[in-house]
C-alpha positions in Angstrom: -115.4 -40.5 -19.8 -111.9 -40.1 -18.6 -111.4 -38.5 -15.1 -108.2 -36.4 -14.6 -107.0 -35.7 -11.1 -104.7 -32.8 -11.0 -102.1 -32.9 -8.3 -100.7 -29.8 -6.7 -96.9 -29.5 -7.4 -96.6 -27.9 -3.9 -98.4 -30.7 -2.0 -96.7 -33.7 -3.6 -98.9 -36.9 -3.4 -101.9 -35.3 -1.6 -105.1 -36.3 -3.3 -108.3 -34.2 -3.1 -111.2 -35.8 -1.3 -113.4 -35.2 -4.3 -111.3 -37.7 -6.3 -111.9 -40.7 -4.0 -115.2 -41.9 -5.5 -113.7 -41.8 -9.0 -110.5 -43.6 -7.9 -112.6 -46.4 -6.1 -114.7 -47.1 -9.2 -112.0 -46.6 -11.8 -111.2 -49.3 -14.4 -107.6 -48.3 -14.1 -105.5 -45.6 -12.5 -102.7 -44.1 -14.5 -99.8 -41.8 -13.8 -99.6 -38.9 -16.3 -97.0 -36.2 -16.7 -95.5 -34.7 -13.5 -96.2 -37.6 -11.2 -92.9 -39.2 -9.9 -92.6 -43.0 -9.8 -92.0 -42.7 -6.0 -95.6 -41.5 -5.7 -97.2 -44.3 -7.7 -97.6 -46.8 -4.8 -99.2 -44.3 -2.4 -101.5 -43.0 -5.1 -102.6 -46.5 -6.2 -101.3 -46.1 -9.7 -101.4 -49.2 -12.0 -98.9 -47.8 -14.5 -98.0 -45.0 -16.8 -100.8 -43.4 -18.9 -101.0 -45.0 -22.4 -101.4 -42.9 -25.5 -105.1 -43.8 -25.6 -106.8 -43.8 -22.2 -110.0 -45.9 -22.0 -113.3 -44.5 -20.7 -113.8 -45.1 -17.0 -110.0 -44.7 -16.2 -108.5 -42.1 -14.0 -105.3 -40.2 -14.9 -103.3 -38.5 -12.1 -101.2 -35.7 -13.5 -100.0 -32.2 -13.1 -100.8 -31.4 -16.8 -104.5 -31.8 -17.4 -104.3 -30.0 -20.8 -103.2 -33.3 -22.4 -106.7 -34.7 -21.8 -109.3 -32.4 -23.5 -112.9 -33.2 -22.7 -112.0 -35.2 -19.6 -113.7 -34.6 -16.2 -111.1 -32.7 -14.2 -110.8 -32.7 -10.4 -108.3 -30.3 -9.1 -106.4 -30.4 -5.7 -107.3 -27.3 -3.7 -104.3 -25.6 -2.0 -104.7 -24.2 1.5 -104.3 -20.5 2.1 -100.6 -19.6 2.3 -99.5 -22.5 0.1 -97.3 -20.2 -2.0 -95.3 -19.5 1.2 -93.9 -23.0 0.7 -92.4 -21.9 -2.6 -90.9 -18.8 -0.9 -89.3 -20.9 1.8 -87.9 -23.4 -0.8 -86.4 -20.6 -2.9 -84.7 -19.2 0.2 -83.4 -22.6 1.1 -82.0 -23.0 -2.5 -80.3 -19.6 -2.4 -78.6 -20.3 0.9 -77.6 -23.9 0.2 -74.3 -25.0 -1.4 -74.4 -24.1 -5.1 -76.8 -21.3 -4.5 -76.0 -17.5 -4.4 -72.5 -16.6 -3.0 -73.8 -13.3 -1.7 -76.7 -14.9 0.2 -74.4 -17.5 1.6 -72.1 -14.8 3.2 -74.9 -12.9 5.1 -75.6 -13.2 8.8 -78.1 -11.6 11.2 -75.9 -8.5 11.6 -75.3 -7.9 7.9 -79.0 -8.2 7.2 -80.1 -5.6 9.7 -79.9 -2.7 7.3 -82.1 -4.4 4.7 -84.8 -5.2 7.3 -84.9 -1.5 8.2 -84.8 -0.3 4.5 -87.6 -2.7 3.4 -89.8 -1.8 6.4 -89.5 1.9 5.6 -90.2 1.3 1.9 -93.3 -0.6 2.9 -94.4 2.2 5.2 -93.9 4.7 2.3 -96.0 2.5 0.0 -98.8 2.4 2.6 -98.7 6.1 3.0 -98.8 6.6 -0.8 -101.7 4.2 -1.1 -99.7 2.4 -3.8 -101.2 -1.1 -3.9 -98.7 -2.5 -6.4 -95.8 -1.2 -4.3 -97.4 -2.5 -1.1 -97.6 -6.0 -2.6 -93.9 -5.9 -3.7 -92.6 -4.4 -0.4 -94.6 -6.9 1.7 -92.7 -9.6 -0.2 -89.4 -7.9 0.5 -90.2 -7.8 4.2 -91.2 -11.4 4.1 -87.9 -12.2 2.4 -86.1 -10.7 5.5 -88.1 -13.1 7.8 -87.3 -16.1 5.6 -83.6 -15.0 5.3 -83.1 -14.6 9.1 -84.9 -17.9 9.8 -82.7 -19.7 7.3 -79.6 -18.2 8.8 -80.8 -19.2 12.3 -81.4 -22.8 11.1 -77.6 -23.1 10.5 -76.6 -22.0 14.0 -75.0 -25.0 15.6 -75.6 -23.8 19.2 -79.3 -22.8 19.1 -80.9 -23.6 15.7 -84.4 -22.8 14.7 -86.1 -22.6 11.3 -89.1 -20.9 9.7 -91.5 -23.6 11.0 -90.4 -22.8 14.5 -91.0 -19.1 13.9 -94.4 -19.8 12.4 -95.3 -22.2 15.2 -94.4 -19.7 17.9 -96.5 -17.0 16.1 -99.5 -19.3 15.9 -99.2 -20.2 19.6 -99.0 -16.5 20.5 -102.0 -15.4 18.4 -104.2 -18.2 19.7 -103.1 -17.6 23.3 -103.8 -13.9 23.1 -107.2 -14.3 21.5 -109.1 -16.6 23.9 -112.4 -14.8 22.9 -111.8 -16.2 19.4 -110.3 -19.6 19.9 -111.8 -20.6 23.3 -115.2 -19.2 22.6 -115.5 -16.4 25.1 -113.5 -13.9 27.2 -115.6 -11.7 29.5 -112.8 -9.1 29.4 -113.2 -8.5 25.7 -116.2 -6.8 24.2 -114.7 -4.3 21.7 -111.4 -3.4 20.0 -110.3 -1.2 22.9 -110.8 -3.9 25.5 -109.1 -6.4 23.3 -106.0 -4.1 23.1 -105.9 -3.9 26.9 -106.4 -7.7 27.2 -103.6 -8.3 24.7 -101.2 -6.3 26.9 -102.4 -8.0 30.0 -101.9 -11.5 28.6 -98.5 -10.5 27.1 -97.3 -9.2 30.5 -98.3 -12.4 32.2 -96.8 -14.5 29.4 -93.5 -12.8 29.4 -93.4 -12.3 33.2 -92.7 -8.6 32.8 -92.0 -6.6 36.0 -92.4 -3.2 34.4 -95.0 -1.6 32.2 -92.2 -0.5 29.9 -90.5 -3.9 29.6 -90.3 -5.0 26.0 -90.4 -1.5 24.5 -87.8 -1.5 21.7 -85.5 1.4 22.8 -83.8 1.4 19.4 -86.9 2.6 17.5 -87.1 6.2 16.2 -87.3 8.7 19.0 -90.9 10.0 18.4 -92.3 6.5 18.1 -90.3 5.5 21.2 -91.7 8.4 23.3 -95.2 7.6 22.1 -94.9 3.9 23.0 -93.6 4.7 26.4 -96.5 7.1 27.1 -99.0 4.5 25.8 -97.6 1.8 28.1 -97.4 4.0 31.2 -100.9 5.4 30.6 -102.3 1.9 30.7 -100.5 1.5 34.0 -102.2 4.5 35.5 -99.2 6.9 35.2 -100.2 10.5 36.1 -99.7 13.1 33.4 -98.1 15.6 35.9 -95.1 13.2 36.3 -94.1 13.5 32.6 -90.7 15.1 32.0 -90.6 18.9 32.2 -88.0 21.4 30.9 -87.1 23.9 28.2 -84.5 21.8 26.4 -85.2 20.5 23.0 -85.5 16.8 24.0 -87.9 17.4 26.8 -90.0 19.8 24.7 -90.2 17.1 21.9 -91.2 14.5 24.4 -93.9 16.7 25.9 -95.4 17.4 22.4 -95.3 13.7 21.6 -96.8 12.7 24.9 -99.7 15.2 24.6 -100.4 14.0 21.0 -100.5 10.3 22.1 -102.7 11.1 25.1 -105.1 12.8 22.7 -105.4 9.7 20.7 -103.1 10.7 17.8 -100.1 8.9 16.4 -97.3 11.5 16.5 -94.9 9.4 14.4 -97.5 9.3 11.6 -98.4 13.0 12.0 -94.8 14.0 11.8 -94.1 11.8 8.8 -97.0 13.4 7.0 -95.6 16.9 7.7 -92.2 15.8 6.5 -93.6 14.4 3.3 -95.5 17.5 2.6 -92.4 19.6 3.2 -90.3 17.5 0.8 -93.0 17.8 -1.8 -93.1 21.6 -1.4 -89.3 21.8 -1.6 -89.3 19.8 -4.9 -92.1 22.0 -6.3 -90.2 25.3 -5.5 -87.0 23.9 -7.0 -88.8 22.9 -10.1 -90.3 26.4 -10.5 -86.8 27.9 -10.0 -85.3 25.6 -12.7 -88.1 26.5 -15.1 -86.8 30.2 -14.8 -83.2 29.1 -15.3 -82.1 29.4 -11.7 -79.6 26.8 -10.4 -79.4 28.1 -6.9 -82.0 29.9 -4.7 -81.7 32.8 -2.3 -83.9 33.1 0.7 -86.1 35.5 -1.3 -86.3 33.1 -4.2 -87.4 30.3 -1.8 -90.2 32.6 -0.6 -91.2 33.5 -4.2 -91.4 30.0 -5.4 -92.8 28.4 -2.2 -96.2 26.8 -2.9 -99.3 28.5 -1.3 -100.0 26.8 2.0 -103.5 25.7 3.0 -105.1 27.8 5.8 -106.1 26.0 8.9 -109.6 26.9 10.0 -109.9 26.4 13.8 
């Protein structure tokens, strides 16, 4: 019987361990379709595959369909192997002869797309739309690849996607000693892990304040909630929260109380906004069905959908 070893086009000349016994005992090792001549020496290839391959021979190829009935050994790809394709496509788009628009972008011009794609992903998550989530996660990944590719071209301080991934791996391992070092007495459940994460981060980044590292450019409700979360962990007393009758202070107080109660005020407010938008569309659709192009206050009340009654 002929043995066919299928190479992964992503992994170049990497052979699967399962193929080694067959290669050692093979009468001959041939290179089939998809195997560059440059790989022949490292793969131990004797020559190109003949039209008729004898029994006991091994053919290394990327196209096993040419050998029906052969014993096929595939090369397993590690988790995340398709990320190599994504990085390669981004490199091609940004390189000479690639896409003119992609070549003109920089970190500043790409900011709007990072925000847009993130919000579109958030919407897909809220809608429970799995297909949209998969697509939008890809669009967010594109932003990471794009920024890393732009950064690699910086003559003063270059870094690439491998540096980004390497730093992420080091961070995840360093902040999960209970997973990667076997035990951490400070971690015994999800809540203690969250506290431990913040402790390790503060030491790692040499932060002097409990609010250092909070992104002040995020939406105001999310920002207020994050500040309250951080200061609560530092033992900040509730009676020192801002007080006043102005709109900003009132909104901060509502946000703070929600966060302290274990809620996510940003998510809660977004849900109310989405329900409101749905109700507006429904009322407008009812009005159009009756031939109305504009609505008076009384029309809005007449067409407004019945609201659920909260039972306390």
